[in-house]
N, C-alpha and C positions, 0 to 999 in steps of 0.2 A: 187596295187603294181607295180612298174616299172620293166623293164627287169632285171636291176642290182639286185634289191631286191630279185627277184625270184632265180637268180643264187647264190646269197649270202646265202639265206636260205638253198639251197641244200648242201652247203659246211659246214654248222655248225657242223654236226656230225664228219666230218673229222677234222675240226679245233679243236674240243674238244679233240679228241683222240690224236692229235699231241701235243696240249698244255699240256695234262695230262702226256704225255711221257717226256716232258721237265721240268715240274714243280715238286715241292715238294709234292703237294697234289692235289686232285681233285678240291678242292675249289680254290686253287691258279690257276689251269688250267682254271677253269670257269671264274675267274676274268680276266685272260689274253685274253680269247676269247671275253669277254665283251669289254675290252679295244680295241681289234682288230676291233670289229664291229663298235664301236664308231669312231675309227680313219678312217675306211673305209668309213663310212657315211659322215664324215666331209671332206674327200678327194675324194669323189666320182667323182668329176669333173676331177680328174687326171687319172681315169680308162680309158684305151684305149679300145674301143669297139672291136677292132680286137685282143686284148690280152686275155689271159686266166684269168678269175676271180679267179680260184683256185690258180694259181701262185701268183697273186697280193695279195690275202688274206693271203696266207701262208708267203709271204715275209714280210707283215706288222706284222703278229704275231711273226715271228722269230726276226725281228728287235726290237719289243717291249720287247721280252724276253731278248735279248742281252742287251738292255738299262737298264732293271731292274736288271741285274746281274753285271753290270760294277763295278769294284772295290770291289766286295764281294767274299770271298772264301766260297764256300758251300760244305757241306758234300754230299756224294752220295744221290741222290734223289730217292724216292720210286716211282715205276710205278704201276699203278693199274693192277691187274691180267687180267681184262677184256680187257685191251689194247692189251694184248698179246694172247688172246684166238684165237684159230685157229680151225674152224670146220673141216678142212681137215685131222685132226689127229683122225678120228673116230675109227681107229684100236687100240687106247690106251684106257685103262680104265679111268674113271673119276679121280681116284686118281693119275694115271700116268700123265694124262694131267695137273692136278693141280700142281704136283711136277715139271713138265717141265716148266710150266708157272712161277712158283715161282723162279726156277733157272734162267730162262731167264730174269725175271724181275730184280732180284738182279744183274745179270751180266750187263744188259743194263743200270741200274741205276749207275753203277760204271764207265761207260764210260764218258769221257769229253763231254760236251754238243754239241760240234761241230760234233764229231763222232756219238753221239746218234741221233742227228737230221738227219744226212745222212742215218743211218741204218733204222730209223723209217720211213722216207719218202719213201725209196726204198722198204724195206721188208714188212712193215705193211700197208702203205698207197698205195702202188703199183704205185708210181710215176715213170715216166721214168727218166733217168739220166738228160736229158735236162730240164724236168720240175723241178726236185729237185734242180738242179743248179740254175735255175731261182728263185725258191722259197727262196733259201738261199742267193741269190745274190752273188754267187761265180762262178768262172770258172769251167767248167766241169772236168778239170784235178784235181782241188782241191777237188771236190766232190768225184771223184774216189779214191783219196788218203785217204780221211777221211773214206770212206766206207770200203776200204781195211783194214785200221788200226783198225776200229771199229769191223769188222768181225773177224779179227785175235785176238783181245783182248777178244771178246766173246768166241771164241773157247778155248783160253787158260784158261779163267776163268771157263768155264763149265768143261773142262777136269780136271783142278786142283781140282774143287769141287768133281768130280766123284772119283778121286784118294783118296782125303781126306776121303770120305765116305766108301771107299773100296767096292764099289758096281759097279765097271766098267762093270761087265757082264750084269747088268740090265739097264744101261743107254742107251738111244736111241741116234742115231746120230743127229747132228744138223739139224733143219728143213731145207728143200731144199731152201726155200726163203732166208735163211741167208748164204747159200753156195756161194762161189765165182763163178761167171759166166763169161766166156771169151767172 
C-alpha cells in the first residue's frame, strides 16, 4: 500500500462518524464514505503531498453530500447515539449519559446541514477552525458564523426541551466542547 493509502485508511473511522452525522442513516453514511473513497482513489493524482489528507478527504465527502442533497428538502436527520458518545462524562450515570446523547442527537439533527457540519467537525472531530474551514471549503469567517449559529440553536433547543419536560433541575449544562470559546 502506498503512503496515501495508509493515510486514507487511518481517516476512515473519522469519515464514517462525520458522514453518519450528516446523513439520514448509518447505511447512507457508509455509502457516502464509500463514494468518498472511490472519488479519492480516482483523483489521487490531485492530492498535494504537502497538504492534509484529512482535509482533502473531508472536503470530498462534504462536496459529495452537498451534491446528493441539491434540490431536495429533507426532514431532520437522525444521528447515531454513538456519534455523540463522550467518555469524558464519567460522572453521569449510564441513563443520564444516554438521555444527554439522545437530546443532543435530536437537537443536532434539527440543525441545517451547514451548521451541523461545522459543529460536528469542531466539537466531535476535534478539527481546528482552519482545518474545518478547509474541509468544508469555506472561509474561516463563514465557519465561525455557522458554528456560532449552530451552538446557539443547540442551546435553545436543549433549554426548550428541558423546560417542556419540567425537569430543569436535573438537566446538566451543555458539554464544554459545545460552549462558545473566544
